[in-house]
C-alpha positions as CSV (number, residue, x, y, z in Angstrom):
1,M,-30.6,3.9,-6.8
2,S,-31.5,2.0,-3.8
3,V,-29.4,3.0,-0.9
4,Q,-28.2,-0.8,-0.2
5,S,-26.9,-1.1,-3.4
6,I,-24.6,2.6,-2.4
7,A,-24.0,1.2,0.4
8,Q,-22.7,-2.0,-1.3
9,L,-20.3,0.2,-3.9
10,L,-18.8,1.7,-0.8
11,I,-14.5,0.7,-0.2
12,V,-14.6,1.1,4.3
13,P,-11.8,0.4,6.2
14,D,-12.1,-2.1,9.1
15,E,-8.1,-2.2,10.3
16,I,-5.0,-0.1,8.9
17,L,-1.2,-1.4,9.9
18,C,1.2,0.2,9.5
19,E,4.9,-1.9,9.8
20,M,8.2,1.4,9.7
21,H,11.0,0.7,7.5
22,E,14.4,0.3,9.8
23,E,15.2,3.5,8.1
24,G,12.6,5.5,9.9
25,D,11.5,7.2,6.8
26,A,8.7,5.3,5.0
27,C,6.2,2.0,5.9
28,D,3.8,-0.5,4.2
29,V,0.7,0.1,5.2
30,I,-1.6,-3.4,5.0
31,V,-5.3,-1.3,4.8
32,R,-8.2,-4.1,6.0
33,M,-11.6,-3.3,4.7
34,D,-15.0,-4.0,6.1
35,D,-15.9,-7.0,2.8
36,G,-11.9,-8.6,4.1
37,T,-10.8,-7.2,0.7
38,V,-7.1,-6.5,1.8
39,Y,-5.4,-3.3,-0.1
40,T,-1.1,-2.0,0.2
41,A,1.3,0.3,-0.1
42,L,4.2,1.9,0.8
43,F,4.3,5.4,2.4
44,A,6.6,7.5,2.4
45,T,8.8,11.1,3.3
46,L,10.3,13.8,1.4
47,S,13.2,11.6,2.9
48,Y,13.1,8.5,2.1
49,I,12.9,10.1,-1.4
50,H,15.9,11.7,-1.0
51,R,17.8,8.6,0.0
52,Q,16.6,7.2,-2.9
53,L,18.0,9.7,-4.6
54,S,21.5,9.7,-3.1
55,L,21.4,5.8,-3.1
56,T,21.4,5.6,-6.9
57,W,23.6,8.0,-7.2
58,M,26.5,6.1,-5.3
59,V,25.7,3.3,-7.7
60,T,25.5,4.7,-10.9
61,E,29.2,6.3,-9.4
62,S,30.8,2.8,-9.1
63,I,29.6,2.0,-12.3
64,A,31.9,2.4,-15.8
65,H,31.7,4.6,-18.1
66,T,28.1,6.1,-17.0
67,P,28.1,9.1,-15.6
68,P,26.8,9.5,-11.5
69,V,22.7,11.0,-11.4
70,R,20.1,11.0,-8.9
71,Y,16.7,9.3,-10.2
72,A,14.1,7.4,-8.1
73,V,12.2,4.6,-10.4
74,L,8.8,4.0,-7.4
75,D,7.9,0.9,-8.3
76,T,5.0,-0.5,-6.2
77,P,2.7,2.1,-5.0
78,H,4.0,4.9,-3.6
79,I,2.2,7.6,-1.2
80,I,4.5,10.8,-0.5
81,V,2.5,11.8,3.6
82,E,5.2,15.3,5.5
83,E,5.2,13.1,8.6
84,L,4.3,8.9,9.1
85,Q,2.5,9.6,12.6
86,L,-0.6,6.3,12.6
87,N,-3.4,9.7,12.7
88,T,-2.0,11.2,9.8
89,I,-2.1,8.4,7.1
90,E,-5.5,7.0,8.5
91,D,-6.8,10.2,7.4
92,T,-5.3,10.5,3.9
93,I,-6.8,6.6,3.4
94,D,-10.1,8.2,4.2
95,N,-9.5,11.2,2.1
96,M,-9.0,9.3,-0.4
97,V,-11.4,6.8,0.4
98,A,-13.9,10.0,0.0
99,Q,-12.7,10.9,-3.4
100,D,-13.7,7.6,-5.0
101,V,-9.0,7.2,-5.7
102,F,-7.8,4.4,-3.6
103,E,-8.5,1.6,-5.0
104,S,-6.3,2.6,-7.8
105,L,-3.4,4.1,-5.7
106,F,-3.2,0.6,-3.3
107,T,-2.5,-3.1,-5.1
108,R,-5.2,-5.1,-4.4
109,V,-3.4,-8.3,-2.2
110,T,-6.5,-10.5,-2.2
111,E,-7.8,-12.4,-5.0
112,D,-11.3,-12.4,-6.5
113,E,-14.0,-15.2,-6.3
114,I,-15.7,-15.5,-9.7
115,A,-19.0,-17.6,-9.7
116,D,-18.9,-19.7,-13.3
117,G,-21.9,-21.8,-13.1
118,D,-21.6,-24.6,-9.8
119,R,-18.5,-23.4,-9.4
120,R,-16.0,-20.7,-8.4
121,I,-12.9,-19.8,-10.1
122,K,-10.3,-17.7,-8.0
123,T,-8.1,-15.1,-10.0
124,S,-4.4,-14.5,-9.1
125,G,-3.5,-11.3,-7.1
126,H,0.5,-9.9,-6.7
127,T,-0.5,-12.0,-3.5
128,T,-2.9,-14.2,-2.1
129,Q,-5.3,-13.6,0.6
130,E,-2.9,-16.2,3.0
131,I,0.7,-14.6,2.2
132,A,-1.2,-11.1,3.6
133,Q,-2.9,-13.1,6.6
134,A,-0.3,-14.3,7.3
135,V,1.6,-10.9,7.6
136,I,-0.7,-9.1,9.1
137,E,-0.9,-11.8,12.5
138,E,2.7,-12.7,12.6
139,V,5.0,-9.8,10.9
140,L,3.2,-7.0,10.8
141,V,4.5,-3.9,13.8
142,L,2.0,-1.0,14.4
143,L,2.6,2.4,14.9
144,D,2.4,4.3,18.1
145,D,-0.1,7.3,18.4
């Protein structure tokens, strides 16, 4: 395999954007790779998990004929870190890329274009590139170091 073909296989983060949740124990992270592909994941602390457990306790406590229980269901990719500092998030992402697990832990939010003869077909993702771009440009608030 040539050096050029190996370089084409590497994913390299170009921009990392974070939006802190109001509670301060989790943040949405959007990563734009150098090829324009956009990925997202939720970075959270252990206090976020504890808060989720408390919330389910309160909800299950109010449901008749069910025992209250603490549990958390994590339906989107969650990456648990000790602190939500930008350098911690960046270092975590760099480690995931180096270990070749990044793409399995983040959700890709861009659409793929597949060549089919003379036409190009877009495959659906969870979120379109346009929505991801709007979030990046208009909604996201960056974390300060």
